[in-house]
C-alpha positions in Angstrom: -7.1 -12.0 -7.8 -7.7 -8.3 -7.8 -10.6 -6.3 -6.2 -12.5 -3.8 -7.5 -12.8 -0.8 -5.8 -16.1 0.4 -4.7 -17.3 3.9 -5.4 -16.8 5.1 -2.4 -13.5 3.8 -1.8 -12.5 5.3 -5.2 -13.6 8.8 -4.1 -11.6 8.6 -0.7 -8.9 7.6 -2.7 -9.2 10.6 -5.1 -9.8 13.1 -2.2 -6.5 11.9 -0.6 -4.5 12.2 -3.7 -6.0 15.5 -4.5 -4.7 16.8 -0.4 -1.4 14.8 -0.8 -0.1 15.8 -4.2 -0.4 19.7 -4.1 1.1 20.0 -0.4 4.3 17.7 -2.3 4.4 19.7 -5.3 4.5 23.1 -3.2 7.3 21.7 -0.7 9.5 20.6 -3.6 8.9 24.0 -5.5 9.6 26.0 -2.5 12.4 24.4 -0.9 13.8 22.1 -3.6 15.4 24.5 -6.0 18.0 26.7 -3.8 19.8 23.1 -3.1 20.2 22.9 -6.9 22.6 25.6 -7.2 25.7 24.5 -5.9 26.9 27.8 -3.9 27.8 28.5 -0.2 25.2 31.4 -0.8 22.2 29.1 -1.6 23.2 26.7 0.8 23.9 28.9 3.8 27.2 28.2 6.1 25.7 25.2 8.1 24.8 23.3 5.0 27.6 24.2 2.8 29.4 21.8 5.1 27.1 19.1 4.4 26.5 20.1 0.8 28.2 16.1 -0.1 25.7 14.4 1.8 22.8 17.2 1.1 22.5 17.1 -2.3 21.7 13.1 -2.8 19.3 13.6 -0.3 17.7 16.3 -1.9 18.2 14.4 -5.3 17.2 10.9 -4.2 14.0 12.4 -2.0 12.5 14.1 -5.3 13.1 11.4 -7.5 11.3 9.3 -5.3 8.5 11.8 -4.4 7.9 12.0 -8.3 8.0 8.2 -9.1 6.3 7.3 -6.2 2.7 8.7 -6.4 3.3 7.0 -10.3 3.2 3.3 -8.6 -0.2 3.6 -7.3 -1.2 4.4 -10.6 -3.4 1.5 -11.6 -3.4 2.3 -15.4 0.4 2.4 -15.2 0.8 -1.1 -13.6 -1.8 -2.0 -15.9 -0.9 -0.6 -19.3 2.6 0.2 -19.0 4.2 -3.3 -16.8 7.9 -3.1 -18.0 7.7 1.1 -17.2 6.4 0.1 -13.7 9.1 -2.1 -13.0 12.0 0.0 -13.7 9.9 2.8 -12.0 9.9 0.8 -9.0 13.4 -0.4 -9.0 14.5 3.5 -9.9 12.3 4.1 -6.9 14.1 1.8 -4.3 17.4 3.0 -5.4 16.3 6.6 -4.6 14.8 6.3 -1.3 18.2 4.3 -0.2 20.5 7.0 -1.6 18.3 10.0 0.1 18.6 7.5 3.7 21.9 7.0 3.0 22.8 10.7 2.5 20.3 11.6 5.9 22.3 9.2 7.7 25.4 10.6 6.7 24.3 14.4 7.1 23.2 13.3 10.8 27.0 12.0 11.3 27.9 15.6 10.5 25.9 17.6 13.2 28.2 20.0 15.1 27.8 20.6 18.9 26.2 23.7 17.7 23.2 22.2 16.7 20.0 23.2 17.3 18.9 19.4 17.9 21.8 18.6 20.5 21.0 22.2 22.2 17.4 20.5 22.5 18.7 17.2 23.9 20.6 18.8 26.3 
């Protein structure tokens, strides 16, 4: 049985989404476009060696970031249930692709990595 959120609860939900979505949009528009151009100049020497892992990580992450918030929109769940179900599956696949690519990238960290210098 679905429960109806109170007015105060709905207000906090709107405030949360109003804060989260602009930050997400800024991050995507500021950081992602350079990785969609497949040249050594756009990636830089460090990430160009990891392009086969970074590109799926970026694409999976962007797809998950776009589809994820739609899953929480009550009207989509209520009125467009087939779309919601397909989007759910696409979201899960996008997250898996992004996560597997992240693990693959981490396996290619060289000895010159800042993360390894910090842990030493």
